[in-house]
N, C-alpha and C positions, 0 to 999 in steps of 0.2 A: 671084214673085221680083222684082216691080217695085220694092217698097220696099227690097229688098236692093240692087238695082242703084243706086238713088238714094243710099243710104247709102255705098256703096263709092265712088261718083263724088265725093262730098263729101270722103271720106278722101283719095282720090287727089289731088284739087285742093290740099288742105292740105299733104300730103306733098311735092308738087311745089314749093310755095312754100318749104318748108324746105330742099329740095334745092338750089334756085337760090341761097339764102342760105348754103348749107353749114352749116346749123344742126342740131346733133344733137337728137333728141327721144326721149322715152320714151312708153310707153303706159300709161295709167291705166285699169285694167279695172273698178274699183269692185267692187260685189258680184257674185258669180257666181250669184245666186239668180233668174235670169231664165229664162223658159220659152217663148220664141217657138217656134211649131211648126216642125219640120223637115219636109222632103219625103222620101217613101219610095217605092222601087220594089220591090214584092214579088217580081216575077219575077226581077229581077237581085239581089235581097237587098242593096240598098244604101240609104243615107240621105244626103241633102245636109244638112249641119249647119253652122250658124254657130259661131264659136269660143268664144263665151261661154255656150253651152248647158251646164248642169251635168249631171253623170252621172245624178242621180235623174230629172230631167226627160227626158233622152234615153232611159233605160231604160223609163220608164213609157210613153213614146210608141211605142217599138219593140215592146214586149210586146203592144200592142193588135193588132199585125200578126203575132204569133207569132214575133218575131225579137228578137235581142239582139246588142250588139257582142261580138266575140270576147274582147276584153280590157276589163274595166270596173274603173276605180279604186274602191277600197273606201270612200273618203270621198265622200259624196253631193254635196258642193259643188264638187268638182274639175271643171273645165270641159274640154270637148273640146280647145280651144286650148291649155290648160295641159298636158294629157296629150301633145299633139303637140309643142309647143315645148320641153317638159321631157323627162324620161325616166320613163316609167310602165311598170313591170313588176309584174304581179299574179299571182294564183294560177292563171290560165290561160296564163301566158306560157311555160310549158314546152312548150305546144302551138302557140301562135300568136305568140310573140315579144312585143316591146314594143308598146304601144298604137299608135305611129306606123307600125308595120309593116302595119297593117290599114287604112290610108288608101290609096285608089285614085288620087285626084288632089286638088290644092289650087288655090284661087284666091288670088293674092297681089297686094298693092299694093307694088311695088318702092320702094326708097328714093328714086327719082327721080320717083315718081308714076305710073309705068306700071301698068296692070292686066293681069296675065298669068295663064295657067293652066299648071300643071306636073304631070307624071306620070312614070312610069317610062320612057315612050316620047317624051315631049315636055319639053324642058328638064330632063332627069333630074338634073343636078347641083343645080338649084334645088329639085327635088322632094325629094331626099334631104337636102339641106343644112339646111333650116330645122328638121328634127327634132333636138331636143336642143340647139339653138343659141339658145334663149331670145329669139326675136324679133329677133336681131341682123342678119338679112338682109332684113327687110321686114315687112309686116303681113299675116298670113294672115287672109283674110276669109270663106273658105268651104272646106269639106272634103267629099269624098265618102267615106263610111265603109262598109267592107264589113260585112255582118251575117251571122249564122248563125241556124239554127233554135233556138227556145227552148222549154223545157218549163215547166210551172207550178211544179214543185218540184225541188229538188236532193236526191238521195239521198246523204247524207253519212256517211262511215265514219271513225271515229277509231281510230288505231293507237297503242297505248302503246309507247314505246321507252325505252331506258336510256342512250343516248349519241348523239352526233352521228353517229358512224360507223354505228350501227344505223339511225338516221333516214335516212342517205344510202342504205342498202341498201333500205329500204322505198320511198324516193322513186324509186330506180332501177326497182324493180318496177312502181310505179304509172305512171311516165312512159312505160314501155315498153308498157303496156296501153292500147290505143286506146279502150277503153270508159270511161276516166276523162277528165274535162274540166277539173277543177280540182285543185290540190294545193298546200298550204302547211302550215306547222307552227309550233308554239309551244314553245320551250324554257323550261319552268317553273322549273327549278332546275338547279344544277350536277350533282346526282345525280337524273336523270329517272326516274322510275319509271312479233213483229208490230211495224212501224215506228211510232213516235210522231212527231207534228209539233212542231217547236220553232221559235219566232220570236225575232227580236232587235231589232225596231224600235219596239215599244210601250214606254211608260215602265215597265210592270209586267214586261217581259221582262228576263232577266238580260243583263249584258254578255257578249259572246261568249267572251272569254278566261276569265271566271269560270265560265261554263257548262262549258267544256272542262275546266277545272281540277277542278271538282267531279265531273263525269261520269267522268273517267279516274283519279280518286284510287284508288290501290291496285288498279287493274284491270290484268290481264295478257292480256286478250283484247280483240279489236276490238268496237266498238259502232257500230250504224248507226241513223240517224234521218232523217226527212224535214224539209226546210226550204224554205219558200216562196222562190221565185227572188229576189224583191226583198230579203227578209231575209238571204239568203245573200250577195248581191252587196254589200250595205252592212252586213255583220255587224260591221265594226270602226268604223262611224261613231260610234256611241254609246260614249263613253269614249276615242275616238281611239286605237284598239287598247287600250291600258291607261294611257296617260300621264295621263289625267284624274284618276286616283287620287292623283297627287301634289298636286293642288289641295286635296284633303281634308286631306292632311298639312300643307300650307302654312297653311290656315285653322283647324287644330286641330279638325277636324270628324270625327266618327265615320264610318267607311267601312262602310256596311252596306246592306241592301236598302231600308230605309226612307229613308235619306238620299239614296240614288241615285234613288229614285222621286220624292222631293220636289224634287230639284235636276236632274231629267232635262233640263229646258229648256237648262241651261248645259252639259250633257255632250255635245251634238252638236258635231261638229267646226267647223261654220260659226261658232257662238257661241264655242266654247272657244278656237279659234286667234285669233279676233278679240280676245278678252280677253287672251290670252297676249302677242300682239305689242304691244297698246296698253300693257300693264303694263311692258314692257321685260324681263320675267322670262325671255324666250326666251334672253337672253344668259347665263343661268345653267343652261340645260338642254342636255345633249348631244343633238344631232340629227344622226345619221350613218346613211346608207343606202348599203350597198356590196355588190358582187358579188364573190365569191371563187371561183377555179377549184376544181372539185370535189376534186381531190387535196389541196388546201391547207385545206379547210374545218375539219378536226379541229384542225389547228395554229392556225388563227385563233380557233376556239372556246376553245382553251387560253389564248390571249392574252387574250380577253375575261374568262375565269374569273379570271385573275390581275390584270387591270388595270381592268376595268369592274365586275365583281362585282354586277351588278344583273340581275334577271329580272322578267318574261319577256323573251325575245329572239325576234324573228320570223325565220323562215327560209322561203325560197320558191325552188323551182327555176326557172331561167330558161334560155330558148334564144333567143339574140339574133336568129337568122335566121328564126324562125317556121316555117310549113310551106306556103309557096307563095302566101299571100295578101299581095301587095305586100311581100314579105319580102326583097327585094334589100338588101344591106348599104347602110346610109345613110352620109352623110358623118361621122356620129358614130363609126362603126367605123373608117373610113379616117383620121379625124382623130386617133385614138389611136396614138401612136408604138409603144407596147408592144402586140404582137399578143395579144389576149385570146381565150381559147377560146370556142367557140360555146355550150357548156353551163356554167353556173355556179350557185352557190348564193348567193342574196341573204340578207343579214343586216340586220335593222332594229334599230339600237342607239339606244335613246331612254331618257333618264333624267336626273335631276339631276346636275350637275357641281359643281365647286368654286365657292364664292362669291368666292374670290380670282380676279380677272380674269386675272392672269398665269398662275396655275396652271391655270386653265380653258383658256386658249389653248395652253399647253404640252401638256396632255393631248391636245387635238385635233390638234396638230401631230404628236405621236408616233403617234397613231392613223393619220393619213394616211400616215406613213412605213411603218407595218406593212402597210397595205393595198397599197401600192406594192411593198414587199419580197416579198409573196406573189403578186404578179401580178394583183392585184384591180383593180376599177374602181369609182370613186366617183360616185354620182349628185349632180349639181351643184345640186339644189334644197336639199341639206343644207348645213350650215355648211362653208364652204370657206376654209381658212387658208393655202393655198399662196402663196408669193411669185409674182410674175409670171414670173420665170425658171423656177421649178419647174413652174408651170402649163403653160408651153409646152414643157417637156421631156416632159410627159405627152401633151399635145394638140398635134397637128401644125399649127403656126401657118401654115406655107406653104400647105397645102391649103385651110385655112380662109380665109386672106386672098385667095387666088385667086378663090374664089367671091364673097367680099364685093366685091372690085374689079370683077369681071365684071358684077355686078348693082348697082353704084353705091351700095353700103352702107358704104363706108369711113369715112364721117363719123358713123355710128351707134355707140353704145356696144358694146363687144365682149362676148363671153361672159365673159371674165375680169372686165371692169368690172361685170357684173351679178352674178356668182357670188361674188366675194370678200367676206370679212369684213375690212374695212380697219382693222386694229388700230392701226397707226401713226397714221392720221388721227384715230381715237378719242382716243388719248393726247395728240396734238398739240392738239386742240381743248380738252381739259381743262386742259392746261398754259397755254394762251394766254388762257383765260377763267376767272377765279375764280368767276364766276356758274355756269358749266357744271359746274365741279368741285363747288361747293356743292350744286347741284341733284342731281348724281349721288350725292353723299353722303346727301342727304335721301331719295332713292328707295331707297337700300339699307337704310333703317330699316324693319323689319317692323312692320305689314303694309301700308304706304302703297302700294307698287307694286301689290300684289295687289288692294287695295280699288279703286284707280283702274281697273285692268283690269276688275273686276267691274262697276263703275259704267258703263264704256263698253259692256260686254255688255248691261246692262239698258237702256241708252240706244239700243243698236243694233238690237235686235229682229230679227236676221237668221237666223232658223231656219225651215226648211221641211223637215220630215222626210219620208222616202219615202212613208209612209202619208198624210200631209197632202197631199203633191203629188198622190197618186192621187185623193183626194176632190175636190180643187180642180179637177183636170183633167176630172173627170167632171161638174163643175157642182154639186158638193155641198160643204158645209162652207165655212169661211172661207179666203180666199186670203191667205196670209201671205208677204210677200217684201219685200226691200229692194234696190233696183237704182239704180245711178248712171246707167247707160245701157241701151240695148236689148241684145238677146241677141248682137249683134255684139261688144259690149264696145268699140265703136270709134266712138261717136257724135261729133257735132260738139263741138269743145272738148275732146276727149279727148287728142289728141296735143299735147304742150306743149313749148315751146322752153326749153331749159335756161338759166337765168340771166336770163330776160326776163319782164316782167309784161304785155306787150302784149295777149296773148290774154285774160288774166283781166280786164284793164281793159275790153276789148271786151265781154266777157260781162256785166260789171257795168253798163256803159252800156246794154246791151239790156234789162237787168232780168231777173227770174225768168222761166224758160220751162219748159214741160212737155217731158218726154222720153217718147216712145212706147215702152213696154216690151212691148207685144203679148202680154199674159198672158191665159190662159183663152180663152173663146169669145165674149167681149163684142164687139160691133161698134164700129167706129171712131166712128160718129156718137154713140153712147151715151157712149163714152169722152170725147168733146169736151164733151158736156153735163155729165157728172159733173165733169170737170176745171174747167169754168167755175164750177160750183156750189161746189166745195170750195176753189177759189182765193179765193173771197170769204168763206169761213167757217172752219171749224175744221180747219186742217191741223195735222199732228203732226210735230214734229221728232224724228227717230230716229237721226241720225248726224252727226258732225262730223269733218272731216279738216283737218289743218293742214299746209300745204306751205310750208316756210320759204323755198324758192326765190322764191316770189312775195310773201312777207309778206302772205298773205291766208288766209282760211278758206274751205273748201268746206263749205257747210251743206246737208245733205240733208233734204228734206221728203218724207214718204211718207204716202199715203192709200191706201185700197183701190183697187188696180189702176193707180195712177199714181205718178209720181215727179216732184218739182219740184226744180230746182237753183237755188240762189242763190250768187253770188260776192260776198263782203263784203271790202272793202279793210281791210287791217290795217297800221297805221303801221310803217315800217321802224325798226329799233332803231338 
């Protein structure tokens, strides 16, 4: 833990300087594909985990001890810190609540630079507050995560149903049976109609939703099969549930087993979402994730049938309070003005929207109104179009600001600042700059935006599938990863001042430097030697980020086991 303590001390010192200058800052996490080893206590069944450790690396490490986190996000690249600071409800959440309900204590750097620890018994408001607050109360640097016993395989049973009402009845039976650990469902259409082992992580394996669709077609009885634990936990990673199929439509590419096999590299969520955001096409796709009270689920499904008309739709039962493992209600629950029930049904609503920006925004605004009308709750990682007034009618600003004030975080961006889609600012920028208007018009021409995203994905090389992680961790195979910083996700130069170039200039003056990513089992001395060798020879550029605030480029250089960072000045316009 010595290196952890040193890193946190640097962060605290930097945050303290910002605090004295009352300068707001944001956190740039870079890639989430880092795998610093966490520490485990088998007897207590806990793990000490830094926030930028991704799910696949965490699960692989815990399975060696016969343990697994109670709630695991289905996308392999989602980090522990992301699940804690956001809202993560998965197929085990009917039993264990949200991901953050299974954290025992956290270490934080407060907005004034203090390093503190918080739990349900010590600074309880600070312990419950950061969950779902998107880093607006400070910087989480370490978490103790509760673990449970794990098996090698999951026995999976598929139940055919013909309506949401019937699905709810099956879900009620399953969630009441303590022998079940996971439960979720896929609504395929408006009119829903000895164990073999099935995997979902190899390029030759089917995407999970396609497998379910074929397996249950015209079936009226349940089917059971065995699935390896890692394949089950990350069953939706390839194809991003099913949204990756829209890329085939966009590029006029046949969608079949052969093309999915050939393009498998691009179909993992790390690569796919990198390309999606770089292309700008995310602005044309509906991304909504909401929880609806059980009695209103059928009514909400009728609304989707009439207004969304796209399938599949993901459903998953949720219990907000969990079952006694760090499950006390967090500030997120207290922060919501409208009291939400403890058990709800999650709907994942993802698909293409209107290409007309105004119509697209209008649809999302109406969707938000319907969710609120039915007493539902919206996860704020999704597109959020509330006005500030509407937002704080839903989320209790008074409770939230009390905690921010108590822990000196009032100068940091708020949850609303981080969650909102600022449509007015978008339109204003386009009205004031004909260059931006022309550029936006250019990127609307098919297929320029998609090709740009594809090029960025090829350049990025940020894939590390669960099976590859397994081989790399065991010392076999190639170690593939792309990291900006170490597994803290909080290395030096990572916190930046809004509107200032000071820090980038300092980085530029110091020149390129190596960042320790602590991957695999190689020793530090060997790393230093390799770094020196590669710094003089063939380094490979695999990622470029442009931050307009600084008028500079972040250029990321990656070699086996190492990451270099260079900051290059870019003239102001």
